[in-house]
C-alpha positions in Angstrom: 10.7 13.2 -31.4 12.8 11.4 -28.8 13.0 11.6 -25.0 16.5 13.1 -25.3 15.3 15.9 -27.5 12.5 16.7 -25.1 14.9 16.7 -22.2 17.0 19.3 -24.1 14.0 21.6 -24.2 13.2 21.1 -20.5 16.9 21.6 -19.4 17.6 24.8 -21.3 19.0 27.6 -19.1 17.2 29.9 -19.1 14.1 27.9 -19.7 12.2 28.7 -22.9 8.5 27.8 -22.9 7.6 25.5 -25.8 4.5 24.1 -27.5 4.2 20.4 -28.4 2.1 19.9 -31.6 0.6 16.5 -32.2 -0.2 14.7 -35.4 -4.0 15.2 -34.5 -3.5 19.0 -34.7 -3.8 19.4 -30.9 -1.2 21.4 -29.1 0.0 21.6 -25.5 2.2 24.4 -24.0 4.9 23.8 -21.4 5.4 27.1 -19.6 7.1 25.7 -16.5 9.7 22.8 -16.8 8.4 21.4 -13.4 5.1 20.6 -15.0 6.4 18.2 -17.7 7.9 14.8 -17.2 9.8 12.9 -19.8 9.0 9.2 -19.5 10.2 6.2 -21.4 7.7 6.4 -24.2 5.5 9.4 -23.3 5.6 13.0 -22.2 3.4 14.0 -19.2 2.2 17.6 -19.3 0.3 18.8 -16.1 -2.2 21.6 -16.1 -1.2 24.0 -13.2 -4.8 25.3 -12.9 -6.3 21.9 -12.1 -5.6 18.3 -11.3 -5.6 17.4 -15.0 -2.7 16.1 -17.0 -2.1 14.7 -20.5 0.1 11.8 -21.5 1.5 12.2 -25.0 3.1 9.3 -26.8 6.3 10.4 -28.6 5.0 8.7 -31.7 2.3 11.4 -32.0 4.5 14.5 -31.5 4.7 16.2 -34.9 6.6 19.3 -33.8 8.0 21.2 -30.9 8.2 25.0 -31.1 9.3 27.7 -28.6 6.9 30.3 -27.3 7.4 33.5 -25.3 6.8 34.6 -21.7 7.7 31.6 -19.6 8.3 30.9 -15.9 11.8 30.4 -14.7 13.0 27.6 -12.4 13.9 30.2 -9.7 11.2 31.2 -7.2 
């Protein structure tokens, strides 16, 4: 998975929530594009319910799949 591919998921209009599956079997959902940051070698995914976040190296991303019921960019 590359940063460009992840940016495509985040920039879709309308936004489609997606799940990032890791080689470890863990999964993280991105339901709001404002809570994910594509960095040079990692993806940051923030938890909107707390002050926690996860840094995911692209090397460990096994798959990205869309999921339903997301938040849009508009208030």
